[in-house]
C-alpha positions in Angstrom: 174.6 80.5 29.5 174.6 77.7 32.1 177.0 77.5 34.9 180.2 75.6 33.9 179.9 73.5 37.0 176.3 72.6 36.3 174.8 74.9 39.0 172.4 77.7 38.2 174.0 81.1 38.4 172.3 83.8 40.5 172.9 86.9 42.5 175.2 86.8 45.5 178.0 84.6 46.5 178.2 81.3 44.5 177.3 78.3 46.5 179.9 75.6 47.1 179.4 72.4 45.2 177.4 69.8 47.1 180.4 67.4 47.0 182.6 69.8 48.9 180.7 69.3 52.2 180.9 65.5 51.8 184.6 65.7 51.2 185.1 67.9 54.3 183.1 65.5 56.4 185.1 62.6 55.0 188.3 64.3 55.9 187.1 65.0 59.5 186.0 61.4 59.9 189.3 60.2 58.5 191.2 62.5 60.9 189.2 61.4 64.0 189.9 57.7 63.2 193.6 58.3 62.4 196.5 58.1 64.9 196.9 61.9 64.4 193.7 62.7 66.4 194.7 61.3 69.8 198.3 62.6 69.1 196.9 66.1 68.6 194.7 65.8 71.7 197.7 64.6 73.8 199.7 67.5 72.4 197.2 70.0 73.7 196.7 68.2 77.0 200.5 67.9 77.7 200.9 71.6 76.9 198.1 72.6 79.2 199.3 70.2 82.0 202.7 71.7 81.9 201.3 75.2 82.6 198.9 73.8 85.3 201.7 71.9 87.0 204.0 75.0 87.1 201.1 77.2 88.2 199.8 74.9 91.0 203.2 74.6 92.6 204.1 78.3 92.1 200.7 79.4 93.6 201.1 77.2 96.6 204.9 77.5 97.3 206.6 80.4 95.7 205.4 83.1 98.2 204.1 81.3 101.3 202.0 83.8 103.4 200.6 83.0 106.8 196.9 83.4 107.4 196.6 82.4 111.1 199.2 80.8 113.3 197.9 78.9 116.4 200.0 80.1 119.4 200.0 79.1 123.0 200.2 81.7 125.8 201.3 80.7 129.3 202.5 82.6 132.4 202.1 86.3 132.9 204.1 88.5 130.5 205.9 91.7 131.7 202.6 93.6 131.3 199.3 93.1 129.6 200.0 96.3 127.6 203.4 95.0 126.4 201.9 91.7 125.5 199.2 93.3 123.5 201.7 95.5 121.8 203.9 92.5 121.0 201.0 90.4 119.6 199.7 93.4 117.5 203.3 94.0 116.3 203.7 90.4 115.3 200.4 90.3 113.5 201.2 93.5 111.6 204.7 92.2 110.7 203.5 88.8 109.6 200.3 90.1 108.0 198.5 87.3 109.8 196.6 86.6 113.0 198.2 84.9 116.0 195.4 82.6 117.1 196.1 82.6 120.8 195.3 79.8 123.2 195.8 80.2 126.9 197.3 77.4 129.0 197.8 77.5 132.8 201.2 75.7 132.7 204.1 75.5 130.3 203.8 71.7 130.4 200.2 71.9 129.1 201.3 74.3 126.3 204.2 72.0 125.4 201.7 69.0 125.1 199.7 71.1 122.7 202.8 71.7 120.6 203.5 67.9 120.6 199.9 67.2 119.7 200.3 69.7 116.8 197.5 72.0 118.0 199.8 75.1 118.2 203.1 76.1 116.5 204.7 78.2 119.2 204.5 79.2 122.9 204.6 82.8 124.1 205.6 83.2 127.7 207.1 85.5 130.2 210.8 85.4 131.1 212.7 87.6 133.6 213.2 91.0 132.0 212.1 89.7 128.6 209.5 87.8 126.6 210.1 84.3 125.3 208.9 82.7 122.1 209.4 78.9 121.8 209.0 77.7 118.3 208.8 74.1 117.0 210.8 73.6 113.8 209.4 70.0 113.5 205.9 71.4 113.4 206.6 73.4 110.4 210.0 74.7 109.3 208.7 77.6 107.3 206.5 78.8 110.2 209.3 78.5 112.7 211.7 80.4 110.5 209.1 83.2 109.9 208.5 83.5 113.7 212.2 83.4 114.5 213.0 86.2 112.1 210.1 88.4 113.1 209.8 88.2 116.9 213.2 89.8 117.8 212.5 92.8 115.4 209.1 93.3 116.9 210.5 93.1 120.4 213.1 95.9 119.6 210.3 98.1 118.3 208.3 98.0 121.5 211.3 97.8 123.8 210.9 94.3 125.1 213.8 91.9 124.5 212.5 88.6 122.9 214.4 85.4 123.0 213.5 82.7 120.6 214.2 79.0 121.1 213.5 76.0 119.0 212.1 73.4 121.4 211.6 70.7 118.7 214.2 71.1 116.0 214.3 69.1 112.7 216.9 66.3 112.3 220.3 67.4 111.1 220.0 65.4 107.9 216.8 67.3 107.0 217.4 71.0 108.0 214.6 72.3 105.7 212.1 69.6 106.6 211.6 68.5 103.0 212.7 64.8 103.2 209.3 63.6 104.3 207.7 65.5 101.5 210.1 63.9 99.0 209.5 60.4 100.1 205.8 60.9 100.0 206.1 62.4 96.5 208.0 59.3 95.5 205.4 57.0 96.9 202.5 58.9 95.2 204.1 59.1 91.8 205.6 55.6 91.7 202.3 54.2 93.0 200.2 55.3 90.0 203.1 54.9 87.5 203.3 51.3 88.7 199.6 50.8 88.0 200.1 52.3 84.5 202.9 50.0 83.8 201.0 47.0 85.1 198.2 47.9 82.7 200.7 48.0 79.8 202.9 45.0 80.6 200.5 42.8 82.6 197.2 43.6 81.0 196.0 40.0 81.3 195.7 40.2 85.1 192.1 39.8 86.4 190.7 42.3 88.8 191.5 40.5 92.1 195.0 39.7 90.8 195.5 43.4 89.8 194.6 44.5 93.3 196.9 41.9 94.8 199.9 42.8 92.7 199.3 46.5 93.4 199.5 45.7 97.1 202.7 43.7 96.4 204.7 46.4 94.7 203.4 48.9 97.3 204.8 46.8 100.2 208.1 46.3 98.5 208.3 49.9 97.2 207.5 51.4 100.6 210.3 49.3 102.1 212.8 50.4 99.4 212.0 54.1 99.9 212.4 53.9 103.7 215.6 51.8 103.4 217.3 54.2 101.0 216.4 57.3 102.9 217.2 56.0 106.4 219.7 53.1 106.0 221.6 54.1 102.9 221.6 57.9 103.0 221.0 58.5 106.7 219.0 61.6 105.8 216.2 61.0 108.3 216.0 58.5 111.2 212.6 56.9 110.6 210.5 54.8 112.9 211.1 52.2 110.2 208.1 49.8 110.4 205.6 52.6 110.8 207.1 54.8 108.1 207.3 51.7 105.8 203.6 50.9 106.3 202.6 54.6 105.7 204.6 54.6 102.4 203.1 51.2 101.4 199.6 52.4 102.1 200.3 55.6 100.1 201.6 53.7 97.1 198.7 51.3 97.2 196.1 54.1 97.4 197.8 56.0 94.6 197.9 52.9 92.4 194.3 52.0 93.0 193.2 55.6 92.4 194.6 55.3 88.9 193.1 51.8 88.5 189.7 53.2 89.5 189.9 56.1 87.0 191.1 53.6 84.3 187.9 51.6 84.8 185.8 54.8 84.6 187.6 56.8 81.9 189.8 54.2 80.0 192.9 55.5 78.3 192.3 59.1 79.7 192.6 57.9 83.3 195.9 59.7 83.7 194.2 63.1 83.5 192.1 62.8 86.7 194.8 60.9 88.5 197.5 63.6 87.7 195.0 66.4 88.6 194.0 64.8 92.0 197.3 63.5 93.2 199.9 65.8 91.7 198.4 69.1 90.7 196.1 69.4 93.7 197.3 66.8 96.3 201.1 67.4 96.5 201.1 71.3 96.7 198.4 71.2 99.4 200.0 68.4 101.4 201.8 70.6 103.8 205.1 68.9 103.2 207.0 71.6 101.4 205.1 74.6 102.9 203.3 74.3 106.2 199.5 74.4 106.2 199.2 77.8 107.9 201.3 79.4 105.1 199.3 77.8 102.2 196.4 79.6 100.5 193.4 79.0 102.8 191.5 76.7 100.5 194.6 74.5 99.8 195.3 74.4 103.5 191.8 73.0 104.2 191.5 70.4 101.4 195.1 69.1 101.6 194.3 67.1 104.8 191.6 65.2 103.0 193.7 64.1 100.0 196.1 61.1 100.0 199.3 63.1 99.7 198.4 65.4 102.6 197.3 62.5 104.7 200.5 60.6 104.0 202.7 63.6 104.9 200.6 64.2 108.1 201.0 60.6 109.2 204.7 60.4 108.3 205.5 63.8 110.0 203.8 62.7 113.2 205.5 59.3 113.2 209.0 60.9 112.9 208.7 63.9 115.2 205.8 63.3 117.5 205.7 59.5 117.9 203.6 59.4 121.0 200.9 61.8 119.6 200.0 59.9 116.4 196.5 60.6 115.1 194.0 58.3 113.5 192.7 60.9 111.0 195.4 60.6 108.3 195.2 56.8 108.3 191.4 57.1 108.0 191.8 59.4 105.0 194.3 57.0 103.3 192.2 54.0 104.1 189.0 55.7 102.9 190.6 56.6 99.5 192.0 53.0 99.1 188.6 51.4 99.9 186.7 53.8 97.6 189.1 53.2 94.8 189.0 49.4 95.2 185.2 49.4 95.5 184.7 51.6 92.3 187.2 49.5 90.4 185.5 46.3 91.4 182.0 47.5 90.6 183.1 48.7 87.1 185.7 46.0 86.6 184.0 44.9 83.4 184.9 48.3 81.9 188.6 48.0 82.8 190.7 47.4 79.6 192.6 44.5 81.3 191.8 40.9 82.3 192.2 37.6 80.5 188.5 37.4 79.6 188.7 40.8 78.0 191.9 40.0 76.1 190.4 36.6 74.9 187.3 38.4 73.6 189.3 41.1 71.8 190.1 39.1 68.6 186.4 38.1 68.3 
């Protein structure tokens, strides 16, 4: 007797009807071209991003551990043996190396602190040893040294006095305000670019760059004014801080615009990964660079959030020792983003020409 479905019967598992494969392919094709496909992809991406976001910040900040702490040594301690014992005791208690740099005078050592080459100064004092820390150089490092040094001194029988020679401002006792204003500039910078793509999609490339610069200048002014004038949390060197924030917002906005030209609607993924998942935890704003995992401590200086925190921190607490490097990093990212966007501007989803061609 023939097969009821018109197929020949034979040993083994019956074969599926030929139409079943076509129906499955049709369903897959319909799903991929339905609104449910991007929604499902976004569902998975958002879930993964939530875990990565929590993981990146927890990895960098939950348990800060020093690796090496640059420390100046000046004067002649009570004895070379006691100094060696103290340094060894500190390294054992900290679980890190004190990277010692010798200076002939205290003034030279203090200049190295202000130039952010070292985080503390170890020196001899009558009948004791002294450790001068710099809270403004890194609140977490200064706190760790302040808590550890007296205990180590007791262990080896040498009294140790600790003094903060460059404390943080009263309105910012934990040193987090500069991290927060940088975080605001970074996030609002690329969110502004996203919103411009949604609500001002007809802007041509040059106009888009100009308006990104415009909201960056105004946004940087607003952040500085609220934190300094309205809240009084931190006394800022206003013009310099304003320009750093404006450059940070512009760089962040153009980084998204660059990725938008390269990856279209998925531009948020590389932007979020670079600026938030990687850039902010490694910026040194919430946890000082010597306490970050070594890889993050190295790459953070080369990313826009880390460069912005670095420039802002020096502007506020070490005004006469500002470095060119963080401005070069921010400028390089801004130029790179603008150049890539301009080169591939024909792929960007905005612009009046693109919008006019869309109905056709």
